C-alpha positions as CSV (number, residue, x, y, z in Angstrom):
1,M,164.4,211.2,206.1
2,D,164.8,207.7,207.5
3,A,165.3,204.3,206.1
4,G,161.5,203.9,205.5
5,Y,161.6,206.8,203.0
6,W,164.0,205.1,200.7
7,Q,162.4,201.7,201.2
8,Q,159.1,203.2,200.1
9,R,160.7,204.8,197.0
10,W,161.9,201.4,195.8
11,E,158.6,199.7,196.6
12,E,156.7,202.4,194.6
13,G,159.2,202.4,191.8
14,R,160.0,206.0,192.3
15,T,163.7,205.6,191.5
16,G,164.5,208.5,189.2
17,F,167.9,208.7,190.9
18,H,168.9,205.4,189.2
19,N,170.9,205.8,186.0
20,D,170.3,203.3,183.3
21,R,173.9,203.6,182.1
22,V,177.3,203.8,183.6
23,M,178.1,207.3,184.9
24,P,180.3,209.0,182.3
25,L,182.1,211.0,185.0
26,L,183.1,207.7,186.6
27,E,184.5,206.4,183.3
28,Q,186.4,209.7,182.8
29,H,187.9,210.2,186.2
30,W,188.2,206.9,188.0
31,S,191.7,206.1,186.8
32,S,193.0,209.4,188.3
33,L,192.7,207.8,191.7
34,G,195.7,205.6,190.8
35,L,194.4,202.5,192.5
36,A,196.2,199.1,192.4
37,P,194.4,196.4,190.5
38,G,192.2,194.3,192.8
39,S,191.6,197.2,195.2
40,R,188.4,197.1,197.2
41,V,186.0,199.9,196.5
42,L,183.2,200.9,198.9
43,V,179.9,202.1,197.2
44,P,177.6,203.4,199.9
45,L,173.9,203.6,199.4
46,C,174.5,201.8,196.1
47,G,171.0,200.9,195.0
48,K,171.3,198.8,191.8
49,S,173.9,201.1,190.2
50,L,175.5,199.8,187.0
51,D,178.6,201.6,188.2
52,M,179.3,198.7,190.4
53,A,179.4,196.3,187.5
54,W,181.7,198.7,185.6
55,L,184.1,198.9,188.6
56,A,184.2,195.1,188.8
57,A,184.9,194.9,185.0
58,Q,187.9,197.2,185.5
59,G,189.4,194.7,187.9
60,F,188.3,196.1,191.3
61,R,186.5,194.4,194.1
62,V,183.3,196.1,195.0
63,L,181.6,196.4,198.4
64,G,178.1,197.9,198.1
65,V,175.8,198.8,200.9
66,E,172.1,199.2,200.4
67,L,169.0,199.1,202.6
68,S,166.4,198.1,200.0
69,P,166.0,194.3,199.3
70,I,164.3,195.3,196.1
71,A,167.4,197.2,194.8
72,V,169.7,194.4,195.8
73,A,167.6,191.7,194.2
74,Q,167.2,193.7,191.0
75,F,171.0,194.4,190.7
76,F,171.9,190.8,190.6
77,E,169.0,189.7,188.5
78,E,169.5,192.5,185.9
79,N,173.2,191.7,185.7
80,G,172.6,188.0,185.3
81,L,174.4,187.1,188.5
82,S,173.4,184.4,191.1
83,P,174.9,185.5,194.4
84,D,175.9,183.4,197.4
85,T,174.4,184.7,200.7
86,R,175.5,184.8,204.3
87,E,174.3,186.6,207.4
88,S,176.4,188.8,209.7
89,P,175.6,191.4,212.4
90,L,175.8,193.9,209.5
91,G,173.0,192.3,207.5
92,T,172.7,189.9,204.6
93,H,175.8,189.6,202.4
94,F,175.2,188.9,198.7
95,S,178.4,187.9,196.7
96,A,178.9,187.2,193.1
97,G,182.4,187.3,191.6
98,A,184.1,190.6,192.5
99,I,180.9,192.2,193.8
100,E,179.6,192.0,197.4
101,I,176.5,193.9,198.5
102,I,175.5,194.1,202.2
103,R,171.8,194.5,202.6
104,G,171.9,196.7,205.7
105,D,172.7,200.1,207.1
106,A,175.8,201.9,205.9
107,F,176.1,203.7,209.2
108,A,176.6,200.3,210.9
109,L,179.7,199.4,208.9
110,D,182.6,198.9,211.4
111,A,186.3,199.7,211.0
112,A,187.1,196.0,210.6
113,T,184.8,195.8,207.6
114,L,186.1,199.0,206.1
115,A,189.8,198.3,206.8
116,G,190.3,196.7,203.4
117,C,188.7,199.5,201.4
118,A,191.3,201.4,199.3
119,A,188.7,203.7,197.8
120,V,185.1,205.1,197.9
121,Y,182.9,205.9,195.0
122,D,180.1,208.2,195.9
123,R,177.7,209.4,193.2
124,A,174.5,209.3,195.0
125,A,175.1,208.9,198.8
126,L,176.1,212.4,200.0
127,I,173.6,214.2,197.9
128,A,170.8,211.9,199.2
129,L,171.3,213.0,202.8
130,P,170.0,216.1,204.7
131,R,172.6,218.0,206.7
132,P,172.4,216.1,210.0
133,M,172.8,212.8,208.2
134,R,175.7,214.2,206.1
135,D,177.5,215.0,209.3
136,R,177.1,211.4,210.5
137,Y,178.0,210.0,207.1
138,V,181.4,211.8,207.1
139,G,182.0,212.1,210.8
140,E,181.2,208.4,211.5
141,L,181.3,206.2,208.4
142,H,184.2,208.0,206.8
143,A,186.0,208.2,210.1
144,R,186.3,204.4,210.1
145,L,188.0,204.2,206.7
146,P,191.8,203.7,206.7
147,A,194.3,206.4,206.2
148,G,195.3,206.7,202.6
149,C,191.8,205.8,201.4
150,R,190.9,207.7,198.2
151,E,187.5,208.8,197.0
152,L,185.7,209.9,193.9
153,L,182.8,212.1,195.0
154,I,180.2,213.5,192.6
155,T,178.0,216.3,193.8
156,L,175.2,218.6,192.5
157,E,174.8,222.3,193.0
158,Y,171.7,224.4,192.5
159,P,170.5,227.7,194.0
160,E,169.3,227.4,197.6
161,G,165.6,227.3,198.0
162,E,164.8,226.3,194.4
163,K,164.3,222.7,195.1
164,A,163.6,220.5,198.1
165,G,166.0,217.6,198.2
166,P,166.8,214.9,197.7
167,P,169.0,215.2,195.8
168,F,170.4,218.0,198.0
169,A,172.7,220.8,196.8
170,I,176.2,220.4,197.9
171,D,178.5,223.3,197.1
172,A,182.3,223.7,197.5
173,D,181.9,225.2,201.0
174,E,179.9,222.2,202.2
175,V,182.4,219.7,200.8
176,R,185.2,221.5,202.6
177,R,183.1,221.8,205.8
178,L,182.6,218.1,205.8
179,Y,185.9,216.7,204.6
180,A,188.7,219.3,205.1
181,R,189.7,218.2,208.6
182,D,190.7,214.6,207.6
183,W,190.8,214.6,203.8
184,A,192.8,216.3,201.1
185,I,190.3,217.8,198.6
186,E,190.7,218.5,194.9
187,Q,188.0,219.7,192.6
188,V,188.7,218.1,189.2
189,E,185.7,219.1,187.1
190,R,182.6,221.3,187.3
191,R,180.0,221.3,184.5
192,D,176.7,222.9,183.7
193,I,174.1,220.1,183.3
194,L,170.8,222.0,183.5
195,A,169.8,221.5,179.9
196,S,170.1,217.8,180.2
197,Q,167.9,217.6,183.3
198,P,164.3,218.5,182.4
199,R,163.0,217.3,185.8
200,F,164.9,220.0,187.5
201,I,163.8,222.6,185.0
202,D,160.2,221.5,185.6
203,E,160.7,222.1,189.3
204,G,161.9,225.6,188.7
205,V,165.6,225.1,189.1
206,T,167.4,227.9,187.2
207,A,171.0,226.6,187.4
208,L,172.4,223.1,187.9
209,H,176.0,222.0,188.0
210,T,177.7,218.7,188.8
211,T,181.1,218.7,190.4
212,V,183.7,215.9,190.6
213,W,186.0,215.8,193.7
214,R,189.1,213.7,194.3
215,L,189.7,213.1,198.0
216,A,192.4,211.3,200.0
217,K,192.2,210.5,203.7
218,T,195.2,212.0,205.5
219,C,194.7,210.4,208.9
């Protein structure tokens, strides 16, 4: 599952992973991270998520990272924003107000770029990655984040073998396997959402839960 897979999804308009409203779990739990106003928030694999506009409206600075030029263009257009652009070794940077999106590879983000990030918001990145890429995502990208960084992570769980990802099922054992070495982990909510997800039911999924995790980097 390489970059071309996601590029093609955007080109073909197969973006069922995009929510057309702000994620209610973000609205409910974000304040529990206790971030200072103006803190910078990393949103990896951000697509054109409306959650970025919500975070900016709450007084935070947003750093999104996205491969698809279509997703980046649609985000700014649909939110009525005219971004300034610049180039760097990381890709093309689009900035408007408190929101910056780098059109490039999240795995290429370096420690200098991430040093100012006080938090991460991950609704759709971890669950989009097969296991080898999940290991890189946490072992490489998250390793470059500063100590004390906090994260709101939202995952999905369904019975193994009932669906081919993405999105991939990420249970509590997998979260602990990935994060326990360098992050303090707290599960703050787990809810049954199968009845509200007909696409999963149509694919034969018999149980579906979403779980909210609060993480804090310890080293």
